[in-house]
N, C-alpha and C positions, 0 to 999 in steps of 0.2 A: 979318724974318720967319723964324721955324723952320719947315722943312719938314715937312709933316705925315707922320704915321706911320700905316700902316693895321695894326691888331692883328687877327690872324686866328687865330681857334679852330680848330685841326687836329686830325682824328682821327688819333691815332697810329698811322702806317702809312709805311715807309721811302719808297715811291713817292709818296705824298702829300705826305710833306714836302720832297722833292727838286723836284718838278714845282712846286709852287706857288713855290717860290724862283726857279727858272729862268723861269717864266712872269713873274713881278713883273718879273725883270732884263729881258726882252724888252719888257715893258710900257714901263719907262723908255726903253729905247733908242729904241723906236719912237715915241714921244709927246714925248719930252723933258722930261717933267714932273720936277721935283725933289721926290722922295718916298722914305720907307723902308717897309719892312714887317718888321714883328713877328709871326713865325709861331710858334705855341706849341702842340706836340702833346700830346694827353691821350688816354687809354683812354676806352673809351665811358661808363662811369658817371662820370668826373670831368667829360668833356665837356658831357655832357647836364645836370648839376649847375651847371656854370659858367654855360652860357649860358640855361637854362631856369630851373634851381631858384633860382639866385642872381639870375635876371634880367637877367645881363650884357650881354645884346642891347639890353635898354633902357636900362641904366645908361650905356651909352657905353664899358664896358670891353672890348667887342669891338664891331669894325667889320663884320668878317664872319665867318661861321661856317661849316664843314663840317656839314651835317645830313642825318641820314637821313630819306627822305621820311615816314616814319611818325611824324616828330616835328613836322611841318610844322602839323597842325592844333592841336595844344597850345600851341606857340610863337606862332600867329597868334591865337588865342582869348585869350591872355594879353597881347596886344599887344607882343610883342616884335620881330616882324618888319616891315620897310620893305616897303611894296606895290611890286614892281619895274616894273607896269606904265606909271606915268608916266615912268618912266625909259626904257624902252623906246620910247615916243613920242618923247621928247628925243632919244635917241640908239639908234635900231634897231639890233639885233643883225642883221647880213647873213643872208640865205636862212634866218632864223627864221619859224617852227618846221618847214618842209619838208625841212631837211637832216637833222633827228632822226626817229628812230622816233616815232609818236604815243604809245607807251606812255612815254616819256621826257619829254613835254611837257605831258601832261595833269593829272598827279596834283597839281601845283604851283596849279593854276587853280582856286580855290574863294572863296568870301566876297567875290565882287567883285574879287578881285585875283589877283596872280601872285607867288608868295612864294619862289621860289628857282631858279637856274639849273642845269640838268644838269651834273654834273661828272665823276662815276664811276660806269660801269655794271657791269653782270655779273650777270645771275640765277645762281640756285644751278643746279649740274649734278652730274651723276656725272663724278668726276675719277679718272683712275686711271692706273697704270703699264703701258704697253703690253708692256714687255718681260717682266714678271711673269706677267701673264695668258697672254701666248703660251707662255712657258716652261713653264707648269703646264696648258696645253691648256684652258683656260678661256675661254668666251665672255664677251662684255660682258654684265654682270648686267641683264637687262629687268624682273625683278620684285625686290621687296624680300626676299623669300625667297631669291632667287638671290644677291642682294647680301649676306646673311648668310653664305650658303654658300661664296662665293667668299673673303670675309673670313676665315673659318675656315680655307679651303684654303691660303691666302698668309700665315697668320700664323705667323712664326718669330722669336719674342722673344729666342731664344739669339742670333739674327743681328742683333738691334736691328731687326727690322722686325715692324709690327704690321699685321693685316690691314685695319684701318680705325680710324677716331678719331671721338668724339663731342665738340661745343663744347659743354658744358652749364655754362659759367662763369656764375653770375647776372647778366647784363648787359642783360638783356631784348632778346637779340639772336637767336643761332643757336638756343638751346634752344627758345624760343617759336615762331620760324621752323620748326623740324624739326617740331614738334608740329603746327603747322597744315598743314605739307605732308604729312604721314602721314594726316591728317584728308581733305584733298581727294583724296588719290590711292586712298582708300578710298571713295570717293563722297560724303562728308559736307562739311559746311561750318561751320568752326569760328566763323562768325558769321552772323545772320540777315540778312534784306534790310534790317533798319534798324540794322544794326551792332551789335546785341546779342550778347554771347558763346553759345555753344551748345557747352557742354563735356560734356554728358553723353551724347551720343548712342552708338550703336552704334560707328560710326567713331571717334570720339574715344575709347571703350574700346579698340579695336583699337589705335589708333595708341599710345596710352600702353603698353599690353603690350607691344607691338613695341619701343618705346624701352626700356623695363625690361630686357627680354630682352637686348637687344644691348648695353647698358651693363653688365650682369652677366656676361656672357660674356668671361672672362678668356682664352678661347681665341679670341678674334676681334677684340679691341679694343685699343689703348693704354690705359693706365692713367691714374688721375686725371683722367676727364674733366672733374669739377666745377672743376678748375683752369685749365683751355683753355678759351680764348676762339677766336674764328674766326680770328684771326692766328696764334695761337699754333699752333692744329691745321695751318693751311697752313703754318707753318714747319717743322713736323715733316714734312709731306709733301716740303717742299723740300730737307729734309735726309735724304731717301731713308729716313725710317723709317716711312712708311704706304704701304701697297699701292693702296688706293682708299678714296674720302670723298665724300659729299655735302656740298658746299660752293660759295662763290662763284667765278664763272668766273674773276676777277680771280687765285685764288690758284693755278689752272692756268697762267695767262699768267706769273705772278710765276716759279713754280718752272722754267717753260722758258726765261727769260731772265735770271734773276739772276746776278750773276757767283759768288755763293757756293752758288747751288744745285747739289746733286749729281745731280740727274734730269733736266738739260737734254736735249732731244731725244727723252725717254722718256714724255712726258707726252701724253694724249689725254683728249678730253671727250665726253661722251653724254646724252642724256637723263636726268632722273631715273629710276630703276626706278619701276614701276607697282604700285600695291596690287591687292588681288583684283578691283576694279573694272575693272581695266584701264587705268585712267587714269594718264598720266604728267604730273606737275604741276610747274611751276617756280615761282618766286616773284620778283617784280618788286618789290624794295625797292632803291633807287640813293641816291648823294650827291648834293645840291646845295650849292651857294653860296647862303647868305641873307645879307641887309645887316641890320644890328641897327637897329631903330626909333630907339634912342639914340645912334647913330653920329654923331660930328660933321663925317664925310668923305663923305657919302653920294653925292655927285655923283663923287667920285674912286673910291670903292667900286664904283660901278655901271660906270664907263669901265674899271675893272680886271676885273670880271665879264664885261662885253661882249669884252674882249681875250681871257680865257680860253676863251670860247666860239667863237673863230675857229679854222679847221681847222688852221693849223700849231701853235697851242697845244693842241688838243686831240690833235694826234700826240704833243706832247712828253707829255701825261698817260700815253699808251700806251706811249711809249718807256722812260718811267721805270719802269713796270712796274704801273702801276695801268690801268684799262680806259677808252678814250674813249668818248664819247657819240654822236659823228657818224658817220652812215653811211660817209661818205668815210674815215674811220678804220678801221670795221669791213672795207671792201673795199680797204684800201690794200694794193697788192703786196708791198711791203717788209716791212710788218709780218705779213703772211699767210705771207709765206717765212720769217719767224723763228717764227712761232706759225701751224701750218697750218690752224687749228681757228676763228681768229679771225671768219671770215665768218659762222660760224654764230649769232652774236648774233642776227642777224635772225629765225632759225629759233627760238631760244628764247624771244625776247620774245613771238613768236607764241602760244606755249604758256605763258606766265607769269600767274599772279593777282596779286592786291594786295589788301593790307589794308585795312579799311574806314577811312574818314576820320572820326576821332573824336579829340578831344583828350584820352580816355582811354586812349589804346592802350599808353602807356608804363606807366601803372599796372596795366593788364591784364596786360601782358607780365611784369612783376614777379611778379604773382600766378601765371601758369604757370610762372616760374622757381621759385618756392617749392615748387610742387605736384611740379615734377620733382627738386627737391632731396630731399623726401620720399619720393619714388617710389624714388629710386637709394639711399637708406639708411635704408628701413625695408621692413616686410612689411605695411603697411597696404594694405587691398584696394584695388584700382583704381578701382572705383565710389565708394567713400569720398573717395578724394583728389578725383577728378573732381566729386564734388558739392560738397566743400569749396570748391574753385576758382570753381565756378559761383556760389555764394552769395556770396564774397567780391567776384566780379565784377560781379554783379548790384547790390550794394551802392555800388558806383561808379558805375555807369551810372545 
């Protein structure tokens, strides 16, 4: 009988790719199971298209997939995901959920089931070069206006150093998230209590105006923002080409540990800057491992997910340069010796917001991406762009 192969759709990111392979090797060593893994890395849009758009999770093309939490409702509504609750009953995860922050175990529980095990964490935060701020006599920015001013002060393109960076590649990810964060930090809500978009408010207008002004300021920002996604912008920071950025905690950890990083030991993190309302708001979107409803190896897939959730395997996630999800990893003395701010993840989670639970979120994020593209490449009035996005989003909802 041919040994089974688990096919895993992986979000393209070096630490994800190396960690999952090491974790599977440990899984085989501990269990003695005869099996193999085929881990296929993909960028965000191709990943979403393969597992959801083409229904790869239902067809059996994929046994396991890396999934952003804001994809879960869409995938579950389409019948693409295996409910993990029965597997938890059969083979429980030790010390679950108490060993995790509640913010990492609740978003997957809806529609009577449990749809993904937390794998990689790291809310958005301010990531900056301590050495550059100190040399310029600058304080860590506490407001978005301070942030823009600091980016201008540190911008030296002649030295291949940019003040900041925006990740506006239209993949339904950072551009959409940044827009929502800026609305929240200005006292607004991008979605109402029922999960319907609200993109025409005063805070939304101020948010888009700010992003337009920053993106257009060639005295502050790295060029070609529309070609940069979150990973590419994080790599620019690790290459020593960006002074500060609003990005995922994981890119700070990567820049402080990767062998090829040019800024190791020079990185620090802080809360995201506040808007005029005085609010500093982060965003809680994280990566889970889900099992496809069409997988022919569901029991094996669950046993592997259960293994990945153990403390030693979560530590591997962290040591490879991604972000562990267990509190034991966040407080690990060896990890905090390498990355002195790792323990701040608890604080960041306490101040993080989350997206509404709706199967329409990916489609809405693409509408916002389209709006941002027009905002960065045309002189169309902000109010007009917001109204058009609102109309399109209402048609979907």
